[in-house]
C-alpha positions in Angstrom: 68.1 2.1 19.3 65.8 -0.8 18.7 62.6 -1.0 20.7 60.6 -4.1 21.3 57.1 -4.0 22.7 55.2 -7.1 23.6 51.5 -6.9 24.4 49.8 -10.0 25.9 46.0 -10.4 25.7 45.0 -12.8 28.4 47.0 -16.1 28.2 46.7 -17.0 24.5 46.7 -13.5 23.0 48.6 -12.9 19.8 52.0 -11.3 20.4 52.7 -8.2 18.4 56.3 -7.3 18.1 57.3 -3.9 16.8 60.9 -3.9 15.7 62.5 -1.1 13.7 59.0 0.1 12.8 58.0 -3.2 11.4 55.0 -5.2 12.8 55.3 -8.9 13.1 52.3 -11.0 14.1 53.0 -13.9 16.4 52.0 -17.4 15.4 50.7 -18.5 18.7 47.0 -18.5 17.7 47.2 -19.2 14.1 45.3 -22.4 13.2 47.5 -25.4 12.7 47.1 -27.5 9.6 45.8 -30.9 10.5 47.8 -33.5 8.5 45.7 -36.3 7.1 46.9 -39.9 7.1 47.1 -41.9 4.0 44.1 -43.9 5.0 42.0 -40.7 5.6 43.0 -39.3 2.2 41.9 -42.5 0.5 38.7 -42.6 2.5 37.8 -38.9 1.7 38.6 -39.5 -2.0 36.4 -42.6 -2.1 33.5 -40.8 -0.3 33.7 -37.9 -2.8 33.7 -40.2 -5.7 30.8 -42.2 -4.3 28.9 -39.0 -3.6 29.4 -37.8 -7.2 28.3 -41.2 -8.5 25.1 -41.3 -6.4 24.4 -37.7 -7.6 24.8 -38.7 -11.2 22.7 -41.8 -10.8 20.0 -39.7 -9.1 19.9 -36.8 -11.6 20.4 -38.7 -14.9 16.9 -40.2 -15.1 15.4 -36.7 -14.6 17.8 -35.3 -17.2 17.0 -38.1 -19.7 13.3 -37.6 -19.2 13.8 -33.9 -20.0 15.9 -34.4 -23.1 13.8 -37.3 -24.4 10.6 -35.2 -24.2 12.0 -32.5 -26.5 13.9 -34.8 -28.9 12.9 -36.4 -32.2 10.7 -39.4 -31.4 12.5 -41.7 -33.8 15.8 -41.0 -32.3 14.3 -41.6 -28.8 12.8 -45.0 -29.9 16.1 -46.3 -31.4 18.2 -45.2 -28.4 20.2 -42.4 -30.0 19.3 -39.9 -27.3 21.5 -40.4 -24.3 23.2 -37.3 -23.1 21.9 -34.3 -25.2 18.6 -33.7 -27.0 18.6 -34.2 -30.7 16.4 -32.3 -33.2 14.6 -30.4 -30.5 10.9 -30.1 -30.8 8.1 -29.3 -28.4 5.3 -31.2 -30.2 5.3 -33.8 -27.5 4.2 -31.1 -25.0 1.5 -29.9 -27.4 0.2 -33.5 -27.7 0.4 -33.9 -23.9 -1.5 -30.7 -23.3 -4.3 -32.0 -25.6 -4.5 -35.4 -23.9 -8.0 -36.2 -22.7 -8.3 -35.8 -18.9 -4.8 -34.4 -18.3 -5.8 -31.1 -16.8 -8.6 -32.6 -14.8 -6.2 -35.1 -13.3 -3.7 -32.3 -12.7 -6.3 -30.3 -10.9 -7.3 -33.3 -8.8 -3.6 -33.9 -7.8 -3.3 -30.3 -6.7 -6.5 -30.6 -4.7 -5.4 -33.9 -3.0 -2.0 -32.4 -2.3 -3.0 -29.0 -0.9 -6.0 -30.2 1.2 -4.3 -33.5 2.0 -1.3 -31.8 3.5 -3.5 -29.6 5.6 -5.2 -32.7 6.9 -1.9 -34.4 7.5 -0.4 -31.4 9.4 -3.6 -30.9 11.5 -3.6 -34.5 12.7 0.2 -34.9 13.0 0.9 -31.7 14.9 -1.9 -32.1 17.4 -1.0 -35.7 18.1 2.7 -34.9 18.3 2.1 -32.1 20.8 0.0 -34.4 23.0 2.6 -37.2 23.0 5.4 -34.7 23.7 3.8 -33.6 27.0 5.1 -35.5 30.0 1.9 -34.8 31.9 -0.1 -36.9 29.5 -1.7 -39.9 31.2 -0.5 -43.3 29.9 2.0 -41.4 27.7 4.4 -44.3 27.3 1.6 -46.7 26.3 0.3 -44.3 23.6 3.9 -43.8 22.3 4.5 -47.5 22.1 1.1 -48.1 20.5 1.9 -45.4 17.9 5.4 -46.7 17.1 4.0 -50.2 16.8 2.2 -49.2 13.6 5.6 -48.5 12.0 6.5 -52.2 12.1 3.1 -53.9 11.7 0.0 -53.0 9.7 -3.2 -54.8 8.8 -2.3 -55.2 5.1 -3.8 -54.1 1.8 -6.9 -56.3 1.7 -8.1 -55.6 5.3 -7.4 -51.9 4.8 -9.5 -51.9 1.6 -12.3 -53.6 3.4 -12.2 -51.0 6.1 -12.5 -48.2 3.5 -15.5 -50.1 1.9 -17.2 -50.6 5.3 -16.9 -46.8 6.0 -18.3 -45.9 2.6 -15.1 -44.3 1.4 -14.8 -46.0 -1.9 -14.8 -43.6 -4.9 -14.8 -40.7 -2.4 -12.3 -37.8 -2.2 -12.7 -38.0 1.6 -11.1 -41.5 1.6 -8.0 -40.1 -0.1 -7.8 -37.1 2.2 -8.6 -38.6 5.6 -7.6 -42.3 5.0 -3.9 -41.5 5.3 -4.0 -38.6 7.7 -0.9 -39.5 9.7 2.5 -40.9 8.9 4.1 -42.2 12.1 7.6 -41.3 11.1 6.6 -37.7 10.3 4.7 -37.4 13.6 7.7 -38.5 15.5 9.8 -35.8 13.9 7.3 -33.2 15.1 7.1 -34.8 18.6 10.9 -34.7 18.9 10.9 -31.0 17.9 8.2 -30.1 20.3 10.2 -31.7 23.1 13.1 -29.3 22.5 10.9 -26.3 23.4 11.7 -25.2 27.0 9.1 -26.2 29.5 9.5 -22.8 31.2 7.7 -21.2 28.2 4.7 -23.4 28.7 4.7 -22.9 32.5 4.8 -19.1 32.1 1.9 -19.3 29.6 -0.1 -21.4 32.1 0.5 -18.9 34.8 -0.8 -16.2 32.5 -4.0 -18.2 32.0 -3.3 -19.6 28.6 -5.1 -22.8 27.5 -3.4 -25.8 25.9 -4.8 -24.7 22.5 -3.4 -21.2 22.8 0.0 -22.5 24.0 0.1 -24.9 21.1 -0.9 -22.3 18.4 1.1 -19.3 19.8 4.2 -20.9 21.2 4.9 -24.4 19.8 3.9 -23.9 16.2 5.8 -20.6 15.6 8.9 -22.1 17.2 8.7 -25.3 15.1 8.9 -23.8 11.6 11.9 -26.0 10.5 10.1 -29.2 11.5 6.8 -28.0 10.1 8.4 -27.2 6.7 10.3 -30.5 6.6 7.3 -32.6 7.5 5.0 -30.6 5.2 7.3 -31.2 2.3 7.4 -34.9 3.0 3.7 -35.1 3.1 3.4 -32.9 -0.1 5.8 -35.2 -2.1 4.0 -38.3 -0.9 0.6 -36.9 -1.7 1.7 -35.6 -5.2 3.3 -39.0 -6.1 0.8 -41.4 -4.7 -1.3 -43.4 -7.1 -1.7 -46.9 -5.6 -4.6 -46.2 -3.2 -6.2 -43.7 -5.6 -6.1 -46.3 -8.3 -7.8 -48.9 -6.0 -10.3 -46.6 -4.2 -11.5 -44.4 -7.0 -13.7 -45.4 -9.9 -14.6 -42.1 -11.4 -12.1 -40.8 -14.0 -13.0 -37.2 -13.0 -11.5 -37.9 -9.5 -8.3 -39.6 -10.6 -5.0 -37.8 -9.9 -2.3 -37.2 -12.4 -0.2 -40.2 -11.4 -3.0 -42.7 -12.1 -3.5 -41.2 -15.5 0.3 -41.4 -16.1 0.3 -45.1 -15.0 -2.6 -45.8 -17.4 -0.6 -44.2 -20.3 2.5 -46.3 -19.5 0.4 -49.5 -19.3 -1.3 -48.7 -22.6 2.1 -48.0 -24.1 3.4 -51.4 -23.1 0.2 -53.2 -24.2 0.2 -51.5 -27.6 3.9 -52.0 -28.2 3.5 -52.7 -31.9 1.4 -49.5 -32.5 3.7 -47.4 -30.4 6.7 -48.6 -32.4 5.4 -47.2 -35.6 7.4 -44.0 -35.6 8.9 -42.5 -38.7 11.4 -39.8 -39.5 8.5 -37.3 -40.0 6.8 -38.1 -36.7 6.7 -35.1 -34.4 5.8 -37.1 -31.4 5.2 -40.6 -30.1 3.4 -42.2 -27.2 6.8 -42.5 -25.5 7.8 -38.9 -25.9 4.3 -37.7 -24.8 4.7 -39.8 -21.6 8.1 -38.2 -21.0 6.5 -34.7 -21.5 3.7 -35.5 -19.0 6.3 -36.8 -16.5 8.2 -33.4 -16.8 4.9 -31.6 -16.3 4.3 -33.7 -13.2 7.6 -33.1 -11.5 7.8 -29.3 -12.1 5.6 -28.3 -9.1 7.7 -30.3 -6.5 11.0 -29.0 -8.0 9.7 -25.4 -7.8 8.5 -25.9 -4.2 11.6 -27.6 -2.8 14.0 -24.6 -2.8 11.6 -22.6 -0.6 11.7 -25.2 2.2 15.2 -26.5 1.6 16.8 -24.2 4.2 14.7 -25.8 6.9 15.6 -29.4 6.1 18.9 -29.6 8.0 17.6 -28.5 11.4 14.3 -30.3 10.9 15.8 -33.7 10.0 18.6 -33.4 12.6 16.1 -32.9 15.5 14.0 -35.7 14.3 17.0 -38.0 14.0 18.6 -37.2 17.4 15.6 -37.8 19.6 12.7 -40.0 18.9 
């Protein structure tokens, strides 16, 4: 005799039918396959192809710089190196390591990046916290005044004169404190601070905590994604910046790596005839040495990025949703 037992779990539970000792799972709750229209398929295909194209266009310059730095200089000069390195040699890196002022410039860049990011985060987090508090007097005015600087600025010459009047020319302090806040990054932090429940702050006030204690023990620990994202933005900007360092600094011992690299590229263009004298026996050339220095310059940021990458999604999403 056949026995059929049906068990229902709430309304949409999966039916289990036992018939002749065989279990059959009902299909009530199985996910249904969503059919895509022809237009959606075409759109998805185009988006995937476009994404792959953008990825290739973005990564190829880095890849070419790497393979050119280890290839035979003659083959690099005549355009034979395109996809893979040819006649691999690391003499360009040896020549780059022996370049006058390279390691001093490298140390300067590390100094400006590390201490510059600390200055950036100190100013940006405190200002973002203040603007995120609704109890701040004239809050809307300060926010509007801050956002205004994203659209309008004094310009290069007035800013240079300001640095000069404050005695910040040829000074490391000018590089560190002259660009202490980026408005966009500050708004990301402000938006993140606004997501912290007000009840936490109210409870802390009831326990006698001060604003500084609340800021350091509640808001900063809860805002690690935003801090990591903004910190990485500041670090990349500090590491790659050269324009203001080139205009404000006069002492070669204070120049960052990017300014040195810019000088090498300019010298390479000016001395085009001399740079073109590359033979089959040449182990390196000004071009391959420049490529080697570029590789040395991008390594720190490429190493640091994976450690903060996991915070990027939430950090950027919060900053984009609420400004």
